[in-house]
FIBA-305747 format. One record per residue (C-alpha): x, y, z. Coordinates in steps of 0.25 Angstrom, whole numbers, padded with zeros to 4 digits, always signed. Layout:
BEGIN
XYZ
...
//
This chain:
BEGIN
+0000+0000-0001
+0011+0010-0001
+0006+0015-0013
-0006+0021-0005
+0003+0027+0005
+0010+0034-0008
-0003+0038-0015
-0012+0042-0002
-0003+0055+0000
-0011+0061-0011
-0024+0060-0004
-0020+0073+0004
-0023+0080-0009
-0038+0086-0011
-0044+0077-0021
-0051+0064-0022
-0044+0051-0027
-0045+0040-0036
-0036+0029-0033
-0037+0018-0045
-0030+0007-0049
-0032-0001-0036
-0039-0014-0034
-0052-0012-0026
-0047-0022-0014
-0036-0012-0012
-0046+0000-0009
-0049-0002+0005
-0033-0004+0008
-0030+0009+0001
-0042+0016+0010
-0036+0010+0023
-0022+0015+0018
-0027+0029+0016
-0035+0030+0028
-0023+0025+0037
-0014+0035+0029
-0023+0048+0033
-0029+0042+0047
-0042+0044+0042
-0053+0042+0052
-0063+0030+0048
-0076+0039+0050
-0069+0049+0038
-0068+0037+0028
-0079+0034+0019
-0079+0021+0008
-0088+0021-0004
-0089+0009-0013
-0099+0004-0023
-0112-0002-0019
-0121-0012-0027
-0135-0009-0027
-0147-0015-0034
-0138-0026-0042
-0128-0014-0048
-0114-0015-0048
-0107-0008-0035
-0106+0008-0036
-0104+0020-0029
-0118+0027-0027
-0122+0041-0026
-0126+0039-0012
-0114+0035-0009
-0106+0046-0014
-0116+0056-0008
-0113+0049+0006
-0097+0051+0002
-0099+0066-0001
-0107+0068+0013
-0096+0059+0020
-0085+0067+0013
-0090+0082+0016
-0091+0078+0031
-0079+0083+0040
-0070+0072+0043
-0068+0066+0058
-0052+0066+0054
-0044+0074+0044
-0049+0068+0032
-0060+0059+0025
-0058+0049+0014
-0068+0043+0005
-0064+0030-0002
-0073+0027-0014
-0070+0013-0019
-0073+0009-0034
-0073+0023-0040
-0078+0016-0054
-0091+0011-0045
-0095+0027-0042
-0109+0029-0051
-0111+0042-0059
-0120+0049-0048
-0111+0046-0037
-0099+0051-0046
-0106+0063-0048
-0110+0065-0033
-0095+0062-0029
-0089+0072-0040
-0088+0085-0032
-0083+0077-0019
-0073+0071-0028
-0068+0083-0034
-0068+0092-0021
-0067+0084-0008
-0066+0090+0005
-0053+0094+0010
-0054+0084+0020
-0059+0072+0012
-0053+0062+0001
-0060+0053-0008
-0053+0042-0014
-0059+0033-0024
-0054+0020-0028
-0055+0011-0042
-0048+0001-0049
-0049+0007-0061
-0051+0022-0068
-0064+0017-0073
-0071+0030-0065
-0081+0040-0069
-0073+0051-0075
-0079+0062-0066
-0073+0054-0054
-0059+0052-0059
-0059+0068-0063
-0061+0071-0049
-0050+0062-0042
-0036+0061-0043
-0033+0048-0049
-0022+0039-0043
-0019+0026-0048
-0013+0015-0038
-0009+0005-0050
+0005+0002-0049
+0008+0004-0063
+0004+0018-0061
+0014+0020-0051
+0025+0016-0059
+0020+0024-0071
+0031+0026-0081
+0037+0038-0087
+0031+0051-0084
+0041+0059-0091
+0033+0065-0102
+0023+0071-0092
+0034+0076-0083
+0041+0082-0097
+0030+0089-0101
+0028+0095-0087
+0043+0099-0087
+0044+0105-0101
+0040+0118-0105
+0026+0122-0109
+0029+0121-0124
+0035+0108-0124
+0025+0103-0114
+0013+0108-0123
+0020+0100-0136
+0020+0087-0127
+0006+0089-0122
+0001+0091-0137
+0008+0078-0140
+0002+0071-0128
-0012+0076-0133
-0010+0071-0147
-0007+0059-0143
-0018+0057-0133
-0010+0055-0120
-0017+0065-0112
-0022+0055-0101
-0008+0048-0101
-0002+0062-0099
-0011+0067-0088
-0009+0053-0081
+0006+0057-0082
+0006+0070-0076
-0005+0065-0064
+0005+0055-0061
+0017+0064-0061
+0010+0074-0052
+0005+0062-0042
+0019+0058-0041
+0022+0073-0037
+0011+0072-0027
+0017+0060-0020
+0030+0068-0017
+0025+0082-0014
+0010+0082-0011
+0010+0096-0016
-0005+0102-0017
+0000+0108-0030
+0002+0094-0036
-0012+0090-0032
-0017+0101-0040
-0009+0096-0052
-0015+0083-0051
-0029+0089-0050
-0027+0097-0062
-0023+0085-0070
-0036+0078-0065
-0043+0092-0071
-0035+0091-0084
-0039+0076-0087
-0054+0080-0084
-0053+0092-0094
-0047+0085-0105
-0058+0074-0103
-0068+0086-0104
-0062+0089-0118
-0052+0100-0113
-0040+0103-0124
-0031+0092-0119
-0018+0100-0123
-0021+0112-0116
-0026+0105-0103
-0013+0097-0103
-0005+0109-0104
-0012+0117-0094
-0009+0104-0084
+0005+0105-0088
+0006+0120-0086
+0000+0117-0072
+0010+0108-0068
+0021+0116-0074
+0017+0128-0064
+0019+0119-0052
//
């Protein structure tokens, strides 16, 4: 569970989280580890998971989410509240819509963590969470030289390389590399500025999906990173 200790340090940042690439059998172990690291009171913990009803497959309902929102907005007994949501891919559409605001702007004393074995999750959920891939192959992800080179080069050269990335339709790959690069920096320094940049990566990905000009969006992202 050493990887949990390594990644749990990010939970100090003001986001909701999506942990994916983790087998379902390990979700309770991770929750227990996180609660131990942060010394969370049992009364400040809530767990959501899909419930079967009327022969339908298990899903997280809007009623469960309403109870969650009520719980999250209450003052914690300790320093912080945690909500663990098992099976983010089982959140129904009405439940997801009811959850969006609390995911995007959780109270300062609350953290929401969603679990899934895959990223087969509603886009509206993904866009409001900081996604963290726990698969070991992601931890050993290869060369980030291209993204680092773009960030370190002057803007004229960076713009040319971004144009090439867009033409070759490697936008998603480039954004993943930038996010991984920033997450590595976050592990080292825990600076609030890096958290904001990660949030901007998420916003950039969302804007491009909503038909923003990809080259301009990537250039704006690179410029923002260069400013830090």
